[in-house]
N, C-alpha and C positions, 0 to 999 in steps of 0.2 A: 437824622435820617431824612433824605430828600423825598420829595413826592414821587419821583421815578422809582426809587428803591421800594417805597411802600406799594406802589402799583405792581411791581414785579413779585413781591412777596404775596400779595393777595392772589394773583393768578397762579402762583406756584402752589398755594394751599388748595385752591380749587382743582388744579390738575392732580395733585396727590390724592385728594378725596375721590375724584373720578377714577383714578388708577386703582385705588383700593377696592372700590365697588366692582370694577372689572376683574381684578385678581380673585376676589371672593367667588365670583361666578365661575371663573376658570377652575378654581380649586374644587368647587362642588361638582363640576362635570367629571372630575377624576375619581370621585367617591363611588363605591359600589351602590347600585340602585336597590336600597332596602326601604322598608316603610319608615323606619326611624330616621334614616338619612334624608328621606324626602321631606318629612315633617320639619326636622331641624334645619334643613337646607332652605325651606321656604321662609322660616323665621330669620335665618341669617341673611338672606337676600333682602328682605324688608328692612332689617336693621342696618345693613351696609348702605342701602340707598337713602335711608332717613338721615344719615350723617350729612350728606350733601344738602338735603332739603333744610335741615336745621341751620347749617352754615349760611345758606342763601338768605333765609328768613332773618337771621341775626344781623347779617351784613346790611340788608335793606333797612332794618330798624336803625342801625348805626348811621346810615346815610340820611335818613329822615331826621334823626336827632341833630346831626351835623348841620343840615340845611336849616333847621329851625333855630339852632344856636347862632348861625351866621345872620339870620334875619333879625335877631334881637340886638345885635351889636351896633 
């Protein structure tokens, strides 16, 4: 796999995660406004957003590891 293909796959995953979070919010807007839906919806919004945050944090750690590894070669 070339570097260009790797870069495209990385951005594709970021875009899909972002699209998922947007889709969750659009889905929640379609639900009836009840107390249960409100409480569960808040948790679902937080969970769908944390996927992106976790991905970004993991990718940053990967970049730091790669940089350190190259420094020792």
